[in-house]
Phi, psi and omega in degrees: 000318180297318179296323177296321178299314181299318182296315183286317181295330179271004178061036174274105187254124175286140187301331186270358181272127181302143181300317181299317179297316180296326177298314178298315183293321179300317181297317178293319183295328179302318178291321182289319179300319177297320180296317180298320181290331188241020187299338177292341181249006194285345189290342184228016187251354183082187177219161178238113184253185179295337182262011179118185185270144175243109183272115179287157172302146181295151178295138188247152171277170184292345182267352180267145187256336187226147180286159175282128182248150174252114182249160171291138181214145351282152176280140178263158175293143179303142189295339180280348185247357184271146179288341181252041190297337181293335180270351179252109183254340176221132183224183185219149179221126173265115180288156186234182180067225180293343179263011178301128185112344175266127178243137178246130171265121189254118178263123190216044174273083193302305190290336182249018173054042179059028178293155191273078177267178183301312183294314180302310182295320179297316179292322177297317180298319180298315182291319180296321178299320178292320180297330182306327183245018181269101184289344180280344183275116179259331177216141179239130177249127173262121182219164180251143172259004178266119184302134172079005181213137170272297175201126187278001178093213186297146171275095187293333177293317176293317184297326181294337180273355184269147169285171180301316181292323178294319179296318179296318179295319181295316180294325175299318177294324178295317177299320178296320178298315179298323177295323178293321177296315180297332184271000176303138187286338181262160177300142178236145182229130173262124178259103187260099180259004181199214183291132172227092189241144178055239179300336177293319176289326177298323175297315179296322179293334178288344177277157180290320186228156180221136170242151183214148168279151178303329183280353181295154177234123183234140178183147170265094192262013188301326182295338176284351179246013179080019183233183168229161179304127186241002181240038175103351185297322181292343180257321185277328179297313177300326179290337181271319188240356183098154187293317185296314180294318180298318179297318179297315182294320182284317180298322183268344185067025186289147173258145177234149176275178183298319181296313179293324178300322177294317180296327181279346185087011179287327176236158180275325182217143176226139185222158174297139177290148179254180183293333179278349179073024183231031184297320180294323177295317179297322178290325176297321176296318178300317180293317179299323180291337175283329179279325189308318183285349185281160182297119187296322179294318179297319179296316179296318179291326176296318177297316179302313183297316181290314182297318180283321184293328183292341184271354185232178178289165188297323180295316177294323177299321177297321178295319178298316178302317180298321180291319177294321178298321181298333181287335181271344183303314184278003186281150174294329179298323178296318178296321179295319179298317179293317180296319180295323178295314181294320182274359178056052178224169178284130180290152177241094184273141183242353183083021179253000000 
């Protein structure tokens, strides 16, 4: 691994290695080379990955009881409780108590069924940008506060007022937003309790995991409107369900319910809808609570290894895995995990 670091950091490229693969490996190697040089100091300084910096809690003295956390600031009032709720279309909530570490992104554009308009997209981008560097966030859930809908997709009323060039520019920005969601360093879960159509399903596909109610309706319906999926759907759906199934769904514009989505591999979990209409959200919380106790640096590095590795050949993927693994070696959480195993107790991970 050390020799690989020297080779990559020094830009020694073997002729048979693809340029794209070397670009990915160099970026990963930059972090590892720094880690190798400074591993004696690594236990309290955090790490810097391809998806941004992860700031660990500050080192504490024996008299201090709680780590220093980095939160999004300022926090806004939840969109369902604010007097100016029409101007707040996307909001955020940091859960507390035993759920501390779970963050919820709340979509609440009531009158337009969370359709992807300028204000909605702008507010979503702002919150996602903040989450990127929020070290207190271990799992993020994207959910809707609008009954019966996750996200209805494009705001066709706004889109109808755009020129061709304006529409192309807006969709380019939308595609960029979905990439930013996919690039968040912590696990993300989409809780689909209602309609997720077009761009709404593309938003869910940008998340790592998806839960759905049986009553939910999901589909990339753009071909029924003379379009094709333009915010990542044509690329992420085949990776989720396979090329043949994805082509059938996109060519026909077909919608599928929660049960069929589970059978196709489009969602991870599907449940019966409840009277409150939030069964998928409750299941997403259950899933987040299973992730929450695990070592946060290890979880983030596992996501990094899988997301980067799937885009390259298996040999390059193995190298990426090795580099990500090297980042967890100097962490206190790794030492805590080993100690807890030996002492036969539950580990207490701090993200250090």
